[in-house]
C-alpha positions as CSV (number, residue, x, y, z in Angstrom):
1,X,24.4,-2.8,-1.5
2,X,22.8,-4.2,1.1
3,X,20.1,-6.5,0.8
4,X,16.6,-4.8,1.4
5,X,14.9,-5.3,5.0
6,X,11.9,-7.4,4.9
7,X,9.7,-9.1,7.3
8,X,9.7,-13.2,7.1
9,X,7.1,-15.3,5.6
10,X,4.3,-14.8,7.9
11,X,2.5,-17.4,9.2
12,X,-1.7,-17.6,9.3
13,X,-1.8,-17.0,12.9
14,X,0.3,-14.4,12.7
15,X,-1.3,-12.2,9.3
16,X,-4.7,-12.9,11.1
17,X,-3.6,-11.0,13.6
18,X,-2.0,-8.2,12.3
19,X,-4.8,-7.7,9.9
20,X,-7.4,-8.1,13.3
21,X,-5.2,-5.0,15.0
22,X,-5.1,-2.8,11.5
23,X,-9.2,-3.4,10.5
24,X,-9.8,-3.0,13.8
25,X,-7.7,-0.7,15.5
26,X,-6.2,-0.9,18.7
27,X,-6.2,0.7,22.4
28,X,-2.4,1.3,21.4
29,X,-1.9,3.6,18.2
30,X,2.4,2.3,18.6
31,X,0.7,-1.3,17.9
32,X,-1.2,-0.2,15.2
33,X,1.5,1.5,13.4
34,X,3.6,-1.5,14.0
35,X,1.5,-3.8,12.3
36,X,0.7,-1.5,9.6
37,X,4.3,-1.5,8.8
38,X,4.8,-5.4,9.1
39,X,1.5,-5.8,6.9
40,X,3.2,-3.5,4.2
41,X,6.6,-5.3,4.5
42,X,4.6,-8.7,4.2
43,X,2.8,-7.4,1.0
44,X,6.2,-6.7,-0.7
45,X,6.6,-3.2,0.0
46,X,10.1,-1.5,0.6
47,X,11.3,0.6,3.6
48,X,11.2,4.0,2.1
49,X,7.8,3.1,0.7
50,X,6.4,2.2,4.4
51,X,8.0,4.6,6.3
52,X,6.3,7.1,4.0
53,X,2.9,5.0,4.5
54,X,2.8,5.3,8.0
55,X,4.9,8.7,8.9
56,X,8.0,7.5,10.4
57,X,11.7,7.8,10.0
58,X,12.9,4.8,7.4
59,X,15.3,3.4,10.5
60,X,12.2,2.9,12.8
61,X,10.9,0.7,10.4
62,X,13.4,-1.3,9.9
63,X,14.4,-1.7,13.9
64,X,10.5,-2.7,14.2
65,X,11.1,-5.5,11.0
66,X,14.2,-6.8,12.7
67,X,12.9,-7.0,15.8
68,X,10.0,-8.6,14.1
69,X,12.1,-11.4,12.7
70,X,13.7,-11.7,16.2
71,X,11.0,-11.9,18.6
72,X,7.3,-12.5,16.6
73,X,4.3,-10.8,17.6
74,X,6.0,-9.8,20.8
75,X,7.4,-6.7,19.0
76,X,4.3,-5.2,18.7
77,X,4.2,-3.9,22.3
78,X,5.5,-0.6,23.1
79,X,8.5,-1.2,25.8
Protein backbone atom coordinates (compact mmCIF):
# COMPACT_ATOMS: atom_id res chain seq x y z
CA UNK A 1 0.00 0.00 0.00
CA UNK A 2 1.27 3.50 -0.79
CA UNK A 3 2.23 6.02 1.87
CA UNK A 4 -0.60 8.34 2.92
CA UNK A 5 -0.44 11.77 1.31
CA UNK A 6 0.43 14.47 3.86
CA UNK A 7 1.72 17.99 3.81
CA UNK A 8 5.31 18.53 4.76
CA UNK A 9 5.99 20.23 8.07
CA UNK A 10 4.64 23.79 8.00
CA UNK A 11 6.87 26.72 8.86
CA UNK A 12 5.54 29.11 11.50
CA UNK A 13 4.82 31.72 8.84
CA UNK A 14 2.94 29.24 6.64
CA UNK A 15 0.87 28.01 9.58
CA UNK A 16 -0.01 31.57 10.57
CA UNK A 17 -0.97 32.52 7.01
CA UNK A 18 -3.16 29.43 6.59
CA UNK A 19 -4.89 30.05 9.92
CA UNK A 20 -5.44 33.69 8.99
CA UNK A 21 -7.11 32.68 5.71
CA UNK A 22 -9.34 30.11 7.43
CA UNK A 23 -10.31 32.27 10.43
CA UNK A 24 -10.87 35.58 8.68
CA UNK A 25 -12.23 34.11 5.53
CA UNK A 26 -11.01 35.19 2.17
CA UNK A 27 -12.41 36.91 -0.86
CA UNK A 28 -11.77 33.63 -2.63
CA UNK A 29 -13.61 30.48 -1.60
CA UNK A 30 -10.94 28.46 -3.43
CA UNK A 31 -8.16 29.87 -1.19
CA UNK A 32 -10.28 29.18 1.90
CA UNK A 33 -10.99 25.55 0.95
CA UNK A 34 -7.38 24.86 0.02
CA UNK A 35 -6.10 26.41 3.26
CA UNK A 36 -8.57 24.25 5.19
CA UNK A 37 -7.32 21.14 3.38
CA UNK A 38 -3.70 21.94 4.22
CA UNK A 39 -4.36 22.71 7.88
CA UNK A 40 -6.40 19.52 8.23
CA UNK A 41 -3.57 17.50 6.72
CA UNK A 42 -1.01 19.19 8.96
CA UNK A 43 -3.25 18.28 11.90
CA UNK A 44 -2.92 14.59 11.06
CA UNK A 45 -6.14 13.97 9.15
CA UNK A 46 -6.05 11.63 6.19
CA UNK A 47 -7.27 12.41 2.70
CA UNK A 48 -10.72 10.71 2.96
CA UNK A 49 -11.52 12.65 6.15
CA UNK A 50 -10.34 15.95 4.63
CA UNK A 51 -12.37 15.31 1.47
CA UNK A 52 -15.53 14.88 3.53
CA UNK A 53 -14.71 17.96 5.61
CA UNK A 54 -14.44 20.26 2.59
CA UNK A 55 -16.86 18.30 0.38
CA UNK A 56 -14.25 17.68 -2.30
CA UNK A 57 -13.06 14.71 -4.28
CA UNK A 58 -10.18 12.78 -2.67
CA UNK A 59 -8.04 13.29 -5.79
CA UNK A 60 -8.53 17.05 -5.49
CA UNK A 61 -7.29 16.97 -1.90
CA UNK A 62 -4.26 14.91 -2.93
CA UNK A 63 -3.50 17.34 -5.76
CA UNK A 64 -3.62 20.35 -3.43
CA UNK A 65 -1.32 18.66 -0.91
CA UNK A 66 1.17 17.64 -3.60
CA UNK A 67 1.15 21.16 -5.07
CA UNK A 68 1.74 22.68 -1.62
CA UNK A 69 4.68 20.37 -1.05
CA UNK A 70 6.11 21.53 -4.40
CA UNK A 71 5.34 25.27 -4.58
CA UNK A 72 4.30 26.20 -1.04
CA UNK A 73 1.59 28.82 -0.50
CA UNK A 74 1.43 29.66 -4.20
CA UNK A 75 -0.81 26.58 -4.53
CA UNK A 76 -3.61 28.48 -2.78
CA UNK A 77 -4.27 30.73 -5.75
CA UNK A 78 -6.64 29.53 -8.47
CA UNK A 79 -4.88 28.98 -11.78
